[in-house]
C-alpha positions in Angstrom: 4.8 14.3 -10.6 2.4 14.8 -7.6 3.1 16.0 -4.1 1.0 15.7 -1.1 1.2 17.4 2.3 0.9 14.7 4.9 -1.9 15.0 7.4 -0.9 15.5 11.0 -2.2 13.4 13.9 -1.5 13.1 17.5 1.4 10.8 18.4 -0.9 8.2 20.0 -3.1 8.0 16.9 -0.1 7.9 14.5 1.4 5.1 16.6 -1.8 3.1 16.2 -1.7 3.7 12.5 2.0 2.8 12.3 1.2 -0.5 14.0 -1.7 -1.3 11.6 0.4 -0.5 8.6 2.9 -3.3 9.6 0.3 -5.6 8.0 0.2 -3.8 4.7 2.6 -3.9 1.7 2.2 -2.2 -1.7 3.5 -4.0 -4.7 4.3 -1.4 -7.4 6.9 0.0 -9.8 8.1 3.6 -10.1 7.0 4.4 -13.6 3.4 3.1 -13.2 1.0 6.1 -13.1 -1.6 4.1 -11.2 1.0 3.2 -8.6 1.9 6.8 -8.3 -1.7 7.7 -7.4 -1.5 5.2 -4.6 1.9 6.3 -3.4 0.6 9.9 -3.3 -2.3 8.8 -1.1 0.0 6.9 1.2 2.2 10.0 1.6 -0.8 12.3 2.2 -2.2 9.9 4.8 1.3 9.6 6.4 1.2 5.8 6.2 4.4 3.8 6.7 3.4 1.1 4.3 6.2 -1.1 2.9 6.8 -0.5 -0.8 7.8 -3.6 -2.8 9.1 -2.8 -6.3 8.4 -5.8 -8.5 10.8 -4.5 -11.2 13.8 -4.0 -8.9 13.3 -7.2 -6.8 12.3 -10.4 -8.6 11.3 -11.9 -5.2 8.6 -9.3 -4.8 7.3 -10.2 -8.3 7.3 -13.9 -7.4 5.5 -13.2 -4.1 2.9 -11.2 -5.9 2.3 -13.9 -8.5 2.2 -16.6 -5.9 -0.1 -14.7 -3.5 -2.3 -12.6 -5.7 -2.3 -14.8 -8.8 -1.1 -12.1 -11.2 1.7 -9.5 -11.4 -0.6 -6.5 -12.1 0.3 -3.4 -10.0 -0.6 -1.6 -7.9 -1.6 -4.3 -5.5 -2.0 -3.9 -1.8 -1.3 -6.9 0.4 -3.5 -6.8 3.5 -2.8 -9.2 6.3 -5.9 -9.6 8.4 -5.9 -10.1 12.2 -6.7 -13.8 11.8 -3.7 -14.2 9.4 -5.7 -14.4 6.2 -4.3 -12.3 3.4 -6.2 -10.2 0.9 -4.7 -9.0 -2.4 -6.4 -5.7 -3.5 -5.8 -4.6 -7.1 -6.9 -1.3 -8.8 -5.6 2.0 -7.6 -9.1 3.5 -7.0 -10.1 0.5 -4.8 -6.8 0.8 -2.9 -7.2 4.5 -2.4 -10.8 4.1 -1.1 -9.7 1.5 1.3 -6.8 3.6 2.7 -9.0 6.7 2.9 -11.8 4.8 4.7 -9.4 3.0 7.1 -6.9 5.8 7.8 -8.4 9.1 6.5 
């Protein structure tokens, strides 16, 4: 549907971003157009964020409901440095967050 050319960074900067992305996971499913918008942004920003498909894996759906309180997608799970977890819904909010943090 959409394609994005990933940005290029120095190896050192990309390594830092790769490390930061270990605390992120995107709950999604393939046919969701709002999820697609977020996946395109993730690709463009060259972010190795774990994708958790709630239609293909019922455990991901259960985790999303237990943690975020609803099964709406897309949802970005953000684990903070102090261990607290934030569940961010809405594709526009997620894309703004990713752009601000990694863009």
